[in-house]
MARBA-3410 file (N, C-alpha, C, O; in Angstrom, 1 decimal):
195
18.8,52.6,24.3,19.3,51.6,24.3,20.7,51.9,25.8,21.6,52.7,25.8 ~ 20.3,50.8,26.9,21.2,51.1,28.1,22.3,51.2,27.9,22.9,50.8,26.9 ~ 23.2,52.1,29.1,24.9,52.4,29.2,25.2,51.1,29.7,24.4,50.8,30.6 ~ 26.4,50.2,29.3,27.2,49.4,29.6,27.4,49.6,31.7,27.8,50.7,32.1 ~ 27.1,48.5,32.6,27.3,48.7,33.9,28.6,49.7,34.0,28.7,50.6,34.8
29.7,49.3,33.2,31.2,50.2,33.4,30.7,51.5,33.6,30.9,52.3,34.5 ~ 30.2,51.6,32.6,29.1,53.4,31.9,28.9,54.5,32.9,29.5,55.5,33.3 ~ 27.8,53.6,33.3,26.5,53.8,34.8,27.7,53.7,36.0,27.3,54.1,37.2 ~ 28.8,53.2,35.9,29.6,53.5,37.4,30.5,54.6,37.4,30.7,55.3,38.3 ~ 31.1,54.7,36.1,32.0,56.1,36.2,31.2,56.7,36.4,31.2,57.2,37.5
30.1,57.2,35.6,28.9,58.6,35.5,28.7,59.1,37.2,28.6,60.2,37.7 ~ 28.7,57.7,37.9,28.3,57.8,39.2,29.5,58.1,40.5,29.3,58.5,41.6 ~ 30.4,57.8,40.0,31.5,57.8,40.5,31.8,59.5,40.4,32.0,60.1,41.5 ~ 31.8,60.3,38.8,32.1,61.5,38.4,31.2,62.2,39.1,31.7,63.2,39.7 ~ 29.9,62.0,39.4,29.1,62.5,40.3,28.9,62.6,41.5,28.0,63.3,42.0
29.5,62.0,42.0,29.9,62.0,43.6,31.1,62.8,44.0,31.2,63.4,45.0 ~ 32.3,62.8,42.8,33.2,63.4,42.8,32.9,65.0,42.6,33.1,65.7,43.5 ~ 32.4,65.5,41.7,31.8,66.7,41.0,31.0,67.2,42.8,31.5,68.2,43.4 ~ 29.7,66.4,43.4,29.3,66.8,44.6,30.3,67.2,45.4,30.4,68.4,45.6 ~ 31.3,66.1,45.9,32.3,66.5,46.8,33.3,67.3,47.1,33.9,67.5,48.2
33.4,67.9,45.7,34.5,68.8,45.2,33.6,70.2,45.2,34.2,71.3,45.2 ~ 31.9,70.3,45.3,31.5,71.8,45.2,31.3,71.8,46.4,31.1,72.9,46.9 ~ 31.1,70.5,47.7,30.9,70.7,49.3,32.0,71.5,49.8,31.9,72.6,50.3 ~ 33.2,70.7,49.5,34.4,70.8,50.2,35.0,72.7,49.9,35.7,73.6,50.4 ~ 34.3,72.6,48.9,34.7,74.5,47.9,33.8,75.3,49.1,34.4,76.2,49.7
32.5,75.1,49.5,31.9,75.6,49.4,32.0,75.9,51.0,31.7,77.0,51.4 ~ 32.6,74.7,51.8,33.0,74.6,53.2,33.9,75.4,53.5,33.8,76.2,54.5 ~ 35.0,75.4,52.8,36.3,76.2,52.7,35.8,77.5,52.8,36.2,78.3,53.7 ~ 35.2,77.8,51.9,35.0,79.5,51.2,34.1,79.9,52.8,34.6,80.8,53.5 ~ 33.0,79.4,53.3,32.3,79.6,54.3,33.1,79.7,55.5,33.1,80.7,56.2
33.9,78.5,55.8,34.5,78.8,57.0,35.6,80.0,56.9,35.9,80.5,57.9 ~ 36.3,80.5,55.6,37.3,81.5,55.8,36.7,82.8,55.6,37.4,83.8,55.8 ~ 35.3,82.7,55.0,34.8,84.2,54.8,33.6,84.3,55.0,33.1,85.2,54.3 ~ 32.4,83.3,56.2,31.3,83.4,56.8,31.0,82.7,56.2,31.7,82.2,55.3 ~ 29.8,82.6,56.4,28.8,81.7,55.8,27.7,82.4,54.8,27.2,82.0,53.8
27.6,83.9,55.8,26.2,84.5,54.5,26.8,85.7,54.1,26.3,86.8,53.7 ~ 28.7,85.3,54.4,29.2,86.7,53.4,29.6,86.0,51.9,30.0,86.8,51.0 ~ 29.5,84.8,51.5,29.4,83.5,50.5,28.1,83.8,49.6,26.9,83.9,50.0 ~ 28.5,83.9,48.7,26.7,83.4,47.5,27.3,82.1,46.9,28.5,81.8,46.7 ~ 25.9,81.3,46.5,26.0,80.2,45.6,26.7,80.4,44.3,27.2,79.4,43.7
26.8,81.7,43.8,27.2,81.9,42.0,29.2,81.7,42.9,30.2,81.3,42.4 ~ 29.1,82.2,44.6,30.6,82.4,44.5,31.2,81.0,44.4,32.1,80.7,43.6 ~ 30.5,79.9,45.4,30.8,78.5,45.6,30.8,78.1,44.2,31.7,77.3,44.2 ~ 30.2,78.2,42.8,29.8,77.7,42.2,31.3,77.9,41.3,32.0,76.9,41.1 ~ 31.6,79.1,40.9,32.2,79.5,40.4,34.3,79.0,41.0,35.3,78.9,40.3
34.1,79.0,42.0,35.4,78.3,42.8,35.7,77.1,43.2,36.6,76.6,43.9 ~ 34.4,76.6,42.3,34.2,74.9,42.6,34.5,74.6,40.8,35.0,73.5,40.5 ~ 34.2,75.6,39.6,34.4,75.3,38.9,32.9,74.4,37.8,33.1,73.5,36.9 ~ 31.8,74.7,38.2,30.9,74.3,37.5,29.9,75.6,37.8,30.1,76.6,38.5 ~ 28.8,75.1,36.8,27.4,76.0,36.7,26.9,75.5,37.7,26.8,74.4,38.1
26.4,77.1,38.0,24.9,77.3,39.1,24.2,75.8,39.0,24.6,74.9,39.7 ~ 23.5,75.7,38.3,22.6,74.7,37.4,23.1,73.3,37.9,22.4,72.6,38.6 ~ 24.6,72.9,37.6,25.0,71.9,38.7,25.0,71.8,39.9,24.3,71.0,40.5 ~ 25.8,72.8,40.6,25.6,73.1,41.9,24.1,72.7,42.4,23.7,71.8,43.1 ~ 23.4,73.6,41.7,21.5,72.9,42.7,21.3,71.7,42.0,20.2,71.3,42.4
21.7,70.8,41.2,21.2,69.2,40.6,22.1,68.8,41.7,22.1,67.6,41.5 ~ 22.8,69.0,42.6,23.7,68.2,43.6,22.9,68.4,45.2,22.5,67.4,45.9 ~ 22.9,70.2,45.5,22.4,70.6,46.6,21.2,71.3,46.8,21.3,72.5,46.4 ~ 20.0,71.0,47.3,18.7,72.0,46.6,18.9,73.0,47.6,17.9,72.8,48.3 ~ 19.4,73.8,48.1,20.1,75.0,49.1,21.2,75.0,49.6,21.8,74.1,50.1
21.4,76.2,49.4,22.3,76.8,50.3,23.2,76.0,51.9,24.4,75.8,52.4 ~ 22.0,75.9,52.1,22.5,75.3,53.7,23.1,73.9,53.6,24.1,73.5,54.3 ~ 22.3,73.2,52.7,22.6,71.9,52.2,23.8,71.6,52.2,24.3,70.7,52.8 ~ 24.4,72.6,51.3,26.3,72.6,50.8,27.1,72.1,52.3,27.8,71.1,52.2 ~ 26.8,73.0,53.8,27.3,72.7,54.8,27.1,70.4,55.4,27.9,69.5,55.8
25.7,70.4,55.0,25.7,69.1,55.8,25.3,68.4,54.6,24.1,68.1,54.3 ~ 26.7,68.0,53.6,26.6,67.3,52.4,26.5,66.2,52.8,26.2,65.4,51.9 ~ 26.6,65.6,54.3,27.1,63.9,54.3,24.8,63.5,54.7,24.0,62.6,54.5 ~ 24.8,64.8,55.2,23.0,64.7,55.4,21.9,62.8,55.3,21.3,62.2,56.1 ~ 22.3,62.5,53.8,21.9,61.3,53.5,22.4,60.3,54.0,21.5,59.5,54.4
23.8,59.8,54.2,24.5,59.0,54.8,24.1,58.7,55.6,23.5,57.7,55.8 ~ 24.3,59.9,56.7,23.8,59.7,58.7,22.0,59.2,58.7,21.4,58.6,59.6 ~ 21.6,59.8,57.4,19.9,59.0,57.7,19.9,57.7,57.0,19.0,56.9,57.2 ~ 20.6,57.5,56.4,21.0,56.4,55.9,21.7,55.1,57.0,21.5,53.9,57.0 ~ 22.3,55.8,57.7,23.2,55.0,58.4,21.7,54.4,59.6,21.1,53.3,59.7
21.6,55.6,60.1,20.4,55.4,61.6,19.4,53.7,60.5,19.5,52.5,60.7 ~ 18.8,54.4,59.7,17.5,53.7,59.2,18.1,52.0,59.2,17.6,50.9,59.6 ~ 19.6,52.3,58.5,20.5,50.7,58.9,20.5,50.0,59.7,20.2,48.8,59.6 ~ 20.7,50.6,60.9,21.2,50.6,61.9,20.1,49.8,62.7,20.2,49.5,63.9 ~ 19.1,49.6,62.2,17.7,49.1,62.6,17.4,48.1,61.5,17.1,47.0,61.9
17.4,48.4,60.1,17.1,47.3,59.2,18.1,46.4,58.8,17.8,45.4,58.2 ~ 19.3,46.5,59.2,20.2,45.5,58.8,21.0,44.8,60.0,22.1,44.2,59.9 ~ 20.1,45.2,61.1,20.7,44.0,62.5,20.4,43.1,61.9,19.9,43.2,60.8 ~ 20.9,41.6,62.5,20.8,40.4,62.4,19.5,40.5,63.7,19.4,41.1,64.8 ~ 18.4,39.0,62.7,17.4,39.0,63.9,17.4,39.1,65.5,16.4,39.7,66.1
18.3,38.8,66.2,18.7,38.8,67.6,19.3,39.8,67.9,19.6,40.1,69.0 ~ 19.6,40.2,67.1,20.7,41.9,67.6,19.5,42.9,68.0,18.8,43.5,67.2 ~ 19.3,43.0,69.6,18.7,44.3,70.2,18.5,45.3,69.5,19.6,45.7,69.0 ~ 17.2,46.2,69.2,17.4,47.2,68.3,18.1,48.2,69.2,19.0,48.7,68.5 ~ 18.1,48.8,70.4,18.9,50.0,71.2,20.1,50.0,71.1,20.8,51.0,70.7
20.6,49.0,71.5,22.2,48.7,71.3,22.9,49.3,70.1,23.8,50.3,70.2 ~ 22.3,48.5,68.7,22.5,49.3,67.1,22.4,50.8,67.0,23.4,51.5,66.7 ~ 20.9,51.3,67.4,21.0,52.7,67.6,22.3,53.3,68.6,23.2,54.1,68.4 ~ 22.2,52.7,69.2,23.5,53.8,70.0,24.9,53.5,69.6,25.7,54.4,69.9 ~ 25.3,52.3,68.8,26.5,52.2,68.1,26.5,53.0,66.8,27.6,53.5,66.5
25.5,53.2,66.0,25.3,54.0,65.1,25.5,55.2,65.7,26.7,55.5,65.6 ~ 24.8,56.0,66.3,25.1,57.4,67.2,26.5,57.4,67.6,27.1,58.5,67.4 ~ 27.0,56.6,68.1,28.5,56.3,68.5,28.8,57.1,67.7,29.2,58.3,67.9 ~ 28.7,56.1,66.2,30.0,56.3,64.9,29.8,57.7,64.7,30.8,58.4,64.5 ~ 28.3,58.4,64.8,28.2,59.4,63.7,29.2,60.4,65.0,30.0,61.2,64.6
29.0,60.4,66.2,29.4,61.2,66.9,30.9,61.3,66.9,31.2,62.5,67.0 ~ 31.9,60.3,66.8,33.0,60.2,66.5,33.6,60.7,65.2,34.7,61.2,65.3 ~ 32.9,60.6,63.9,32.6,61.6,63.1,32.5,63.0,62.7,32.9,63.6,61.7 ~ 32.0,63.4,64.0,31.3,64.9,64.0,32.0,65.6,64.9,31.9,66.8,64.7 ~ 32.9,64.9,66.2,33.6,65.5,67.4,34.9,65.2,66.9,35.0,64.1,67.4
35.9,65.3,66.2,37.0,65.8,65.5,37.5,67.3,65.6,37.1,68.4,65.3 ~ 38.6,66.8,66.1,39.1,68.4,65.6,38.9,69.3,64.2,38.8,70.6,64.2 ~ 38.9,68.4,63.1,38.6,68.6,62.0,37.5,69.8,61.7,37.6,70.9,61.1 ~ 36.3,68.9,62.5,35.1,69.3,62.4,34.6,70.1,63.0,33.6,70.7,62.7 ~ 35.4,70.5,64.4,34.9,72.1,65.2,35.1,73.3,64.9,35.2,74.2,65.7
35.1,73.4,63.5,35.0,74.9,62.8,33.7,74.8,62.3,32.7,75.6,62.5 ~ 33.6,73.7,61.7,32.0,73.9,60.6,31.0,73.9,61.7,30.0,74.5,61.5 ~ 31.1,73.4,62.7,30.1,73.0,64.1,30.2,74.6,64.7,29.3,75.3,64.7 ~ 31.1,74.8,65.0,31.2,76.5,65.6,30.1,77.5,64.7,29.3,78.3,65.2 ~ 30.5,77.3,63.6,30.1,77.9,62.0,28.4,77.8,62.4,27.7,78.8,62.8
27.9,76.4,62.3,26.7,76.3,62.2,26.3,76.8,63.6,25.2,77.4,63.5 ~ 26.7,76.8,64.8,25.5,77.3,65.9,25.5,78.6,66.1,24.7,79.2,66.9 ~ 26.6,79.3,65.1,26.4,81.0,65.4,25.9,81.0,64.0,26.0,82.1,63.6 ~ 25.5,80.5,63.4,24.1,81.1,62.1,23.1,80.4,61.9,23.0,79.4,61.3 ~ 22.2,81.3,62.5,20.4,80.8,62.3,19.7,80.1,61.3,18.8,79.3,61.4
20.5,80.5,60.1,20.2,79.6,59.2,20.2,78.3,59.0,19.3,77.6,58.5 ~ 21.2,77.9,59.3,22.5,76.8,59.1,21.5,75.7,60.8,21.0,74.6,60.8 ~ 21.6,76.9,61.9,20.9,76.2,63.3,19.2,75.6,62.7,18.6,74.6,63.1 ~ 18.8,76.2,62.1,17.2,76.3,61.3,17.3,74.6,60.6,16.9,73.5,60.9 ~ 18.0,75.0,59.7,18.4,73.3,58.6,18.9,72.5,59.5,18.3,71.4,59.5
19.5,72.6,60.1,19.7,71.2,61.1,19.0,71.1,62.3,19.4,70.4,63.2 ~ 18.1,71.6,62.2,17.0,71.3,63.1,15.8,70.0,62.2,15.5,68.8,62.3 ~ 15.6,71.2,61.2,14.9,70.1,60.3,15.4,68.9,59.8,14.6,68.0,59.6 ~ 16.7,68.7,59.5,17.5,67.8,59.3,16.8,66.9,60.3,16.4,65.8,59.9 ~ 16.7,67.3,61.5,17.1,66.5,62.6,15.4,65.8,62.4,15.2,64.6,62.6
14.7,66.5,62.0,13.3,66.0,62.4,12.9,65.0,61.2,12.2,64.1,61.4 ~ 13.5,65.3,59.8,13.6,63.9,59.2,14.2,63.2,58.8,13.8,62.6,57.9 ~ 15.4,63.1,59.4,15.8,61.8,60.4,15.1,60.9,61.0,14.9,59.8,60.6 ~ 14.8,61.5,62.2,13.9,61.0,63.1,12.7,60.4,62.6,12.4,59.4,63.2 ~ 11.9,60.7,61.6,10.9,60.7,60.8,11.5,59.1,59.8,10.8,58.1,59.9
12.4,59.1,59.2,12.6,58.1,58.5,13.1,56.8,59.7,12.5,55.8,59.5 ~ 13.9,56.8,60.5,13.8,56.3,61.9,13.0,56.2,62.2,13.1,55.1,62.7 ~ 11.7,56.6,62.5,10.6,55.9,63.1,9.7,55.0,62.4,8.9,54.2,62.8 ~ 10.0,55.4,60.7,9.4,54.6,59.8,10.2,52.5,59.8,9.6,51.5,59.9 ~ 11.2,52.7,59.9,12.2,51.6,59.9,11.8,51.0,60.9,11.6,49.8,60.7
11.7,51.7,62.3,11.4,51.2,63.6,10.0,50.0,63.7,9.9,48.9,64.0 ~ 8.9,51.2,63.2,7.7,50.7,63.3,7.7,49.5,62.5,7.4,48.4,63.0 ~ 8.1,49.8,61.2,8.4,48.3,60.4,8.8,46.9,60.3,8.8,45.9,59.6 ~ 9.2,47.5,61.9,10.3,46.3,62.2,9.5,45.4,62.9,9.1,45.7,64.1 ~ 9.1,44.1,62.2,8.1,43.4,62.4,9.1,42.3,63.9,8.7,41.2,64.0
10.1,42.7,64.6,10.5,42.3,65.8,10.3,43.2,67.0,11.0,43.1,68.0 ~ 9.2,44.2,66.9,9.0,45.2,67.6,7.6,45.0,67.8,6.9,44.6,66.8 ~ 7.1,45.4,69.3,5.6,45.3,69.4,5.4,46.6,70.1,4.7,46.6,71.1 ~ 6.1,47.8,69.7,5.8,49.3,70.5,4.6,49.7,69.5,4.7,49.3,68.3 ~ 3.7,50.3,70.0,2.8,51.6,69.3,3.8,52.1,67.8,4.9,51.7,67.4
3.1,53.0,67.4,3.9,53.6,66.5,4.0,54.9,67.3,5.1,55.5,67.2 ~ 3.3,55.4,67.9,3.7,56.4,69.1,5.3,55.9,69.5,6.3,56.5,69.1 ~ 5.3,54.8,70.4,6.6,54.4,71.1,7.3,54.6,70.1,7.9,55.7,70.2 ~ 7.6,53.9,68.9,8.6,53.6,67.6,8.9,55.3,67.3,10.2,55.5,67.2 ~ 8.5,56.0,67.2,8.4,57.4,67.4,9.5,58.0,68.0,10.6,58.2,67.6
8.5,58.2,69.7,9.2,58.8,70.1,10.8,58.0,70.4,11.8,58.7,70.7 ~ 10.9,56.8,70.3,12.4,56.8,70.3,13.0,57.1,69.1,14.2,57.2,69.1 ~ 12.6,57.1,68.3,13.5,57.4,67.3,14.1,59.2,66.8,14.8,59.5,65.8 ~ 13.4,59.9,67.8,13.6,61.2,68.0,14.3,61.5,69.7,14.5,62.6,70.2 ~ 14.4,60.0,70.2,15.3,60.8,71.4,16.5,60.0,70.6,17.6,60.2,71.1
16.4,59.4,69.8,17.6,58.6,69.4,18.5,59.5,68.7,19.7,59.3,68.8 ~ 17.9,60.6,68.0,18.4,61.4,67.0,18.6,62.8,67.5,19.2,63.7,66.9 ~ 18.0,63.0,68.9,18.7,63.9,69.5,19.5,63.7,70.6,20.0,64.7,71.1 ~ 19.9,62.3,71.1,20.9,61.9,71.3,22.1,62.5,70.9,23.0,63.0,71.6 ~ 22.0,62.3,69.5,23.5,63.3,68.8,23.9,64.3,69.2,25.1,64.5,69.5
22.7,65.7,69.4,23.3,66.7,69.5,23.4,67.3,71.0,24.1,68.2,71.4 ~ 22.4,66.2,71.7,22.9,66.3,72.8,24.3,65.7,73.4,24.6,66.1,74.6 ~ 25.0,65.2,73.0,26.4,64.6,73.0,27.6,65.5,72.4,28.6,66.0,72.9 ~ 27.3,65.5,71.5,27.4,66.6,70.2,28.2,68.0,71.4,29.4,68.2,71.4 ~ 27.3,68.5,72.1,27.6,69.9,72.8,28.2,69.4,74.2,28.8,70.2,74.9
27.9,68.2,74.5,28.8,67.7,76.3,30.3,67.6,76.0,30.9,67.7,74.9 ~ 30.9,67.3,77.1,32.4,67.7,76.9,32.8,66.4,76.8,33.9,66.3,76.3 ~ 32.2,65.3,77.1,32.5,63.7,76.9,31.7,63.3,75.8,32.3,62.2,75.9 ~ 30.9,63.1,74.7,30.2,63.0,73.8,30.1,61.4,73.6,29.2,61.1,72.9 ~ 31.0,60.4,74.0,30.8,59.6,73.9,30.0,58.7,75.3,29.1,57.9,75.3
30.8,59.3,76.4,30.0,59.2,77.9,28.5,59.8,77.8,27.5,59.4,78.5 ~ 28.4,60.7,77.1,26.8,61.4,77.0,26.3,60.1,76.1,25.5,59.3,76.5 ~ 26.8,60.1,75.2,25.5,58.9,74.4,25.1,57.6,75.2,23.9,57.2,75.2 ~ 26.1,57.1,75.8,26.4,55.9,76.6,25.0,55.8,77.5,24.1,54.9,77.6 ~ 25.2,57.3,78.1,24.2,58.0,79.0,22.7,57.9,79.1,21.8,57.5,79.9
22.8,58.6,77.8,21.3,59.0,77.0,20.9,57.7,76.3,19.7,57.7,76.5 ~ 21.1,56.7,75.7,20.8,55.7,75.7,20.6,54.3,76.5,20.1,53.3,76.1 ~ 21.1,54.6,78.0,20.6,54.0,79.1,19.5,54.0,79.0,18.8,53.0,78.9 ~ 18.9,55.9,79.1,17.5,56.1,79.3,16.8,55.7,78.1,15.6,55.2,78.4 ~ 17.2,55.7,76.5,16.5,55.0,75.8,16.1,53.8,76.0,15.0,53.4,75.6
17.0,52.9,76.7,16.8,51.6,76.5,15.6,51.3,77.6,14.6,50.7,77.3 ~ 15.9,51.7,78.5,14.8,52.2,80.0,13.4,52.2,79.0,12.6,51.2,78.9 ~ 13.4,53.3,78.5,12.3,54.0,78.3,11.4,52.6,77.3,10.2,52.3,77.6 ~ 12.2,52.0,76.2,11.8,51.1,75.1,11.4,49.8,75.8,10.8,49.0,75.0 ~ 11.7,49.3,77.4,11.7,48.2,77.8,10.0,48.1,78.8,9.3,47.2,79.2
10.0,49.6,78.9,8.8,50.1,79.6,7.8,49.4,79.3,7.6,49.3,78.1 ~ 6.8,48.8,80.1,5.8,48.2,79.8,4.9,49.5,78.7,5.4,50.7,78.9 ~ 3.9,49.4,77.9,2.9,50.3,77.3,1.9,50.3,77.9,1.8,49.1,78.3 ~ 0.6,51.1,78.3,-0.7,51.1,78.3,-1.1,50.0,77.3,-0.6,49.7,76.3 ~ -2.4,49.5,78.0,-2.8,48.8,77.3,-3.9,49.8,76.7,-4.6,49.3,75.8
END
């Protein structure tokens, strides 16, 4: 017997709330005491969940810091797949990266990014995460029937778009940096490909 839709919705909301509580608790502990000084069991205890519950939401300790990883990836892919047929690709990607930059460069986000920059395990996780995002984005661009580019070109543009976020996040004027970088990405996308 399947559950009625309202029961399924309630369960999904409860799961999302538990996930957010775990992530918020972990980030608070990491910022207070340092990422390496806090263990998974401490996060679970402070969030009042079992360790198995924590791992059902997050595959690794590093993932606790990047709790919006899947949302960011989905946003990048949707910039390609959900745009109108006449909307050009590169401006759609630029707008999505600008939205990510605005989200990740607030004053509230600064302590988290400082922690990431100072923690080798988190820097390594973020680099792997960017590669996953670029691959998902490349797959979406390659599948887009309005493009006439090779898979290699689609992969390169996806990597450039994802890396633009990292370069911009570290600049003094992130939004202007995104615009500058996407000007270059647009030029690369518009360049004729070799036969």
